[in-house]
C-alpha positions in Angstrom: 0.2 -0.2 0.1 1.4 3.2 -1.1 1.5 6.0 2.0 0.4 9.0 0.2 3.5 11.2 1.1 3.8 14.6 -1.0 5.2 13.8 -4.5 7.4 17.3 -3.9 9.2 15.5 -0.7 9.6 12.1 -2.8 11.5 14.4 -5.5 13.0 16.5 -3.4 14.4 13.7 -1.2 16.0 11.6 -3.8 17.5 15.0 -5.5 19.2 15.5 -2.2 20.4 12.2 -1.3 22.1 11.5 -4.7 24.1 14.9 -4.0 25.5 14.0 -0.8 26.1 10.4 -2.8 27.8 12.2 -5.6 29.6 14.8 -2.6 30.9 11.3 -0.5 32.4 10.3 -4.3 34.2 13.7 -5.1 35.7 13.9 -1.7 37.3 9.8 -2.1 38.4 10.8 -5.5 40.1 14.1 -4.5 41.4 12.4 -1.5 42.4 8.7 -1.4 43.3 7.9 2.3 42.2 5.8 5.1 39.6 7.9 7.4 40.5 7.8 10.9 38.6 6.3 13.8 37.5 9.7 15.0 36.4 10.9 11.5 34.7 7.4 10.8 32.7 8.0 13.7 31.4 11.2 13.0 30.4 10.8 9.2 28.4 7.5 10.6 27.4 9.8 13.5 26.0 11.9 10.6 24.4 9.6 8.9 22.7 8.4 11.6 21.4 11.7 12.5 20.4 12.4 8.7 18.1 8.8 9.0 16.5 10.0 12.1 15.9 13.6 10.5 14.6 11.9 7.3 11.9 9.9 9.6 11.2 13.0 11.7 10.1 14.9 8.4 8.0 11.9 7.5 6.2 12.3 10.9 5.6 15.9 10.6 4.1 15.6 7.1 1.5 14.1 9.0 2.4 10.3 8.4 3.3 8.5 11.5 2.9 5.1 9.9 5.2 5.8 7.0 7.8 7.2 9.6 7.9 3.9 11.2 7.9 1.5 8.7 11.3 3.6 7.8 12.7 3.4 10.7 12.4 -0.3 10.7 13.0 -1.1 7.2 16.7 1.4 7.7 17.4 -0.9 10.4 16.9 -4.2 9.2 18.7 -2.8 6.0 21.4 -1.2 8.0 21.9 -4.6 9.7 22.0 -6.6 7.0 24.4 -4.4 5.3 26.7 -5.0 8.5 26.8 -8.0 7.7 27.6 -8.1 4.3 31.3 -5.5 5.7 32.1 -9.3 6.7 32.3 -10.6 3.5 33.9 -7.2 2.2 36.9 -7.9 4.7 37.4 -11.4 3.3 37.4 -10.2 -0.1 40.0 -7.0 0.6 42.1 -9.3 2.8 42.5 -12.5 0.3 43.4 -9.7 -2.6 45.7 -7.9 -0.5 44.0 -4.7 -1.4 46.4 -1.3 -0.3 44.3 0.6 2.2 44.2 3.8 0.7 42.6 2.5 -2.1 39.6 0.2 -0.4 37.7 3.6 0.5 37.4 3.3 -3.8 36.7 -0.4 -3.8 33.7 0.1 -0.9 32.3 3.3 -2.7 32.3 1.3 -5.8 30.7 -1.5 -4.0 27.9 0.6 -2.7 26.8 2.4 -6.0 26.7 -1.2 -7.3 24.4 -2.2 -4.5 22.1 0.5 -4.6 22.0 0.3 -8.9 21.1 -3.6 -8.0 18.8 -2.8 -5.1 17.0 -0.1 -7.2 15.9 -2.6 -9.6 15.0 -5.4 -7.3 12.9 -3.1 -5.7 11.0 -2.1 -8.9 10.8 -6.1 -10.0 9.5 -6.9 -6.2 7.0 -4.0 -6.5 6.0 -4.8 -9.9 5.2 -8.7 -8.5 3.7 -7.8 -5.3 1.6 -5.4 -7.2 0.6 -8.0 -9.7 0.7 -11.3 -7.7 0.1 -11.0 -3.9 1.3 -15.0 -3.8 4.7 -13.5 -3.6 4.2 -13.0 -0.1 4.8 -17.1 0.4 7.7 -17.1 -1.5 9.3 -14.3 0.1 8.5 -15.7 3.7 9.5 -19.1 2.8 12.9 -17.8 1.0 13.8 -15.5 4.4 13.0 -18.3 6.6 15.6 -20.2 4.7 18.0 -17.5 4.5 18.3 -17.5 8.6 18.6 -20.6 8.9 21.7 -20.3 6.7 22.7 -17.0 7.9 22.7 -19.1 11.9 24.4 -22.0 10.9 27.3 -20.6 8.3 30.7 -20.5 9.3 33.9 -18.4 8.4 34.9 -21.4 6.4 32.0 -21.4 4.3 32.3 -18.2 3.8 36.0 -18.3 2.6 35.4 -21.3 0.3 32.6 -19.4 -1.5 35.0 -16.4 -1.9 37.8 -19.1 -3.1 35.4 -20.5 -6.0 34.8 -17.4 -7.2 38.1 -16.3 -7.3 39.4 -18.8 -9.1 36.0 -18.9 -11.8 37.4 -15.2 -12.5 41.0 -16.0 -12.9 40.3 -18.7 -15.5 38.4 -16.5 -17.8 40.3 -13.3 -17.1 44.3 -12.6 -17.5 44.9 -10.7 -14.6 48.3 -8.8 -14.2 50.0 -10.2 -10.4 50.2 -6.9 -8.8 47.8 -3.8 -8.1 48.4 -0.2 -9.9 47.1 1.9 -7.4 42.9 1.9 -7.8 43.0 1.3 -11.8 40.8 -1.4 -13.3 43.4 -1.9 -16.1 47.4 -0.9 -16.7 49.8 -1.7 -19.1 52.6 -4.7 -19.1 54.9 -4.7 -21.9 53.1 -2.3 -24.0 50.2 -4.5 -24.0 46.9 -3.7 -21.5 46.0 -5.8 -19.0 43.5 -6.1 -16.0 44.7 -5.3 -12.9 43.9 -7.8 -9.5 40.9 -4.6 -9.1 39.1 -6.0 -11.6 38.6 -9.5 -9.7 37.9 -7.4 -6.7 35.1 -5.5 -8.7 33.6 -8.3 -9.8 33.5 -10.1 -6.4 32.2 -7.1 -4.8 29.3 -6.7 -7.3 28.0 -10.7 -7.6 28.3 -10.3 -3.3 25.9 -7.3 -4.0 23.7 -9.1 -5.9 23.6 -11.9 -3.2 22.6 -9.8 -0.3 20.0 -8.0 -2.5 18.2 -11.2 -2.7 18.6 -11.6 0.9 17.9 -7.4 1.6 14.6 -6.3 -0.9 12.4 -9.6 0.5 13.1 -8.4 4.1 12.0 -5.0 3.6 8.9 -5.7 1.5 7.6 -7.4 4.7 7.8 -4.2 6.5 6.5 -2.1 3.6 5.6 -2.3 0.0 5.8 1.4 -0.2 8.7 1.2 -3.5 9.9 5.1 -2.0 10.4 4.2 1.7 12.0 0.8 0.4 14.2 2.5 -1.7 15.0 5.4 0.7 15.4 3.1 4.0 18.1 1.1 1.7 20.3 4.5 0.6 20.7 5.2 4.4 21.7 1.8 5.0 24.5 2.3 2.7 25.8 5.4 3.7 28.4 5.4 6.1 29.0 1.8 5.4 32.5 2.4 4.3 33.3 4.4 6.9 31.9 1.8 9.2 34.0 -0.9 7.7 37.2 1.4 8.5 35.7 1.4 12.2 35.4 -1.4 13.0 38.0 -3.5 11.1 38.8 -6.7 11.9 36.0 -6.4 14.7 33.3 -7.5 12.5 34.2 -11.1 12.3 34.6 -11.1 16.1 30.8 -10.2 17.0 30.3 -13.5 17.4 26.3 -13.1 18.0 25.5 -10.6 15.1 24.7 -13.2 12.9 22.2 -14.5 15.2 20.7 -11.2 15.5 19.7 -11.1 11.6 19.1 -14.7 11.5 16.5 -13.7 14.1 14.8 -10.9 12.4 15.2 -12.5 8.9 13.0 -15.0 10.5 11.0 -12.7 12.1 9.8 -10.8 8.8 9.5 -14.3 7.3 7.0 -15.8 9.5 4.9 -11.9 9.0 5.0 -12.7 5.3 4.0 -15.8 5.6 0.9 -14.3 8.0 0.2 -11.5 6.0 0.4 -13.9 2.9 -2.3 -15.8 4.3 -4.6 -12.8 5.3 -4.5 -11.4 1.8 -5.1 -15.3 0.7 -6.2 -15.9 -3.3 -4.5 -19.2 -4.0 -7.7 -21.5 -4.7 -6.1 -24.8 -2.9 -5.3 -22.7 0.7 -8.7 -22.3 2.0 -10.7 -22.0 -0.9 -9.0 -19.1 -1.8 -10.5 -17.0 0.6 -8.3 -15.2 3.7 -7.5 -17.0 6.5 -8.9 -15.5 9.7 -6.2 -16.8 12.4 -3.2 -15.4 10.6 -2.0 -11.9 12.6 -0.8 -8.7 10.9 1.8 -8.1 12.4 2.2 -4.6 13.6 4.8 -1.8 12.0 5.8 -0.7 15.9 5.7 -4.4 16.9 8.4 -4.9 13.9 10.3 -1.8 15.1 10.7 -3.3 18.6 11.9 -6.6 17.2 14.7 -5.5 15.4 15.8 -2.9 17.8 15.8 -5.7 20.6 17.3 -8.0 18.5 20.0 -6.2 17.4 20.2 -4.6 20.4 20.8 -7.8 22.3 23.1 -9.0 19.8 25.4 -6.7 19.3 25.7 -6.2 23.7 26.0 -10.5 24.1 29.0 -9.7 21.7 30.6 -7.0 23.1 30.3 -9.3 26.5 32.1 -11.9 25.2 34.3 -10.0 23.1 35.9 -8.4 27.0 36.0 -11.9 28.2 37.6 -13.2 25.7 40.0 -10.7 26.7 40.1 -11.1 30.2 
C-alpha cells in the first residue's frame, strides 16, 4: 500500500540524497586516504542523524505509520549491510587491497549495491502489485536464509569466495600486482586487467547475493517503493566508514549473525502470515483469507528489530571482553 507522501517530498529527497552520495564520491576521488576512527565515527553519526531526521520529517508530514516503516526498514537494511561488511573484509584481505584504495573499492561496491537494489525494488513492487502470493515465496526464502545465516561458518564464506576467485581468474587475464586503484594497466606495452577488476567483480556478485536477502526483508515491513528505496540508501550511507571503524572486529561480533538471522526469520513469518491474511490461492482455504493469521504491526516489527540488534551487539561485546580478560 502506498502511504501517499507528497510528490515534492519524494522528489526532493531523492535529489538531496543523490547529491550527498555524489559529494561522498568526490571526496574519495580528490583525497584517497584511510579515515581515522574519529573521522569514521563523525561520518557514521552524521548519516545516522540524517536518517533519524528524515523519519522525523515524514512524521511531521502527518504520516507516523510511514515514519515507523522507514525506521524499521532502515534498521533491518543496516543490519544486513553490516553483515555484508564481513564478506568485504574477506575479499579485501584475500586480495591484499592497499588500505589507501579500499575506500574507492567500497564506494564502487555501495554504488553497485544501490543500482542492483533499485532494480530489485522495481521488480519486487511489480510482483507484489500483480501477484500477492509472492509473499509466500518471500517469506519462505527469508526463513531459509535465516537458517543459513545462523548456521554458516567463516570457513563456508571463505570457500565461497575462493571458488569465485578461481572462476574469475580462469576467465580473465589478470596482472600479478595492483596499479593504484586502476582496473586496467599496461605491462610490456600490452593492456591487461589488474587484481582490482577481480575485486570489483567479487564485490558486485556479493551485492547481488545480499540484494536477494535485503529486498524481500524490507518488503515484509512496507510495500511502499519510495520508503523501501530511501531505507536502502540510508542503510548504505556510511557503510565504508563503518568498515574502517570496525575493521577486523566485524568477524569478532560473534552473536551478530544470530541477531540478523532472528530478524530475517521474524520477517519471514510475518510475510507468510500476511500472505495467509490476504490469501488468493484456491488450494488454501478455498482462496479466502485465513482468519486466524495475524497481521503484525509496524510498531511490533520495529521493537523486535531494535531489540534483536541491541541484544546481539551487547552479548557480542560482553563475549569479546570475556575473551580478552
